[in-house]
N, C-alpha and C positions, 0 to 999 in steps of 0.2 A: 763706095761704100767701103769697103776695105782698108779704105783708108780714115773714116770715122772712128771705125771698130778699133784701129793702131792707135788714131791718136787717142779715143780713150781708154784705152788701155794702160798706154802712158801715164798720163793724166794722172788716173790710180795707181799706178807700179811709186809714181814719185809724192803721191800723200801718205802713200801707205810707207813709204823710206824719211818722210820729215817727218809724221807721224812716233815712229821706229825710234831715231833720233833727240829728239824731246824729250824721251823717257831713258834713255841713257844716258843725258846733263849729268857731268858730275854738280854736285851740289854747294863746290867752293870752284875756289881759283887760285885761293893761294897755294902756296908752293905748302910742300909736305914739310917739311922744318914747321912750321909754325902753326900747324894742326893739334890737336890735343890731344893726348894718351886715351888708348880706351877707359886706362882708370880714373880718367880727367872727365871723362866723358860717364865713363857710370857715376859719377858721385855727380853730377851739372845733372842726371838726370831722378838722380834718390833724393837732389835737391828740391826737386817736382811737385814729391810723392810719386815717384815709378820704384819699383825692383822690375831690375833690368834682369834676363835672362841668361841673353844673348850678346856680344853688340860684333861688329864684323866689319871692315874697313877699305872697302874694293873700288876703285874705279871711284876719287874723290868723293866719297856718301862712306859718312855712318851708317850701318843698318841694325838697328836695336830690337830686343823683340822685351815686349815688355810687359807688364800689367799693373793697373793701375790699383789702391785700398779699397777697388769694391771686385777686385777681382777681374775684371775685365783687359782682354790680353789684344795687347792689335804691335803690329812690326811698325817703329818709324825708323824715316831715313835721314842723317842728323847730317848740320853740315861741321864735321870737322876742326874743323877753323874756330866756330862762335858756338858750335854746342846747341845751334838754334834749330828746330825740327822744322825744317823742308815738308816734310807730309807725312801722312797718317794711314793704316791700312790699318781698320778692325775689324 
């Protein structure tokens, strides 16, 4: 019985670890020298109709706080090499 409980706990811990690893993955594998600057990323988002209040780049992702023309706000994860939106949290 103890072995079944131990095995179950190990499987659960492995699953949780894998889920956290996928959340922390970088948005790009392109070398940092090829990334856009914060100003370039702001410009790219502006071209898409967003107003940017903040952008930070860390761990291979640009994180932007934006609002759209209707005033709705969101947080975006952006590929700093291409400017493509990888994830949006409203």
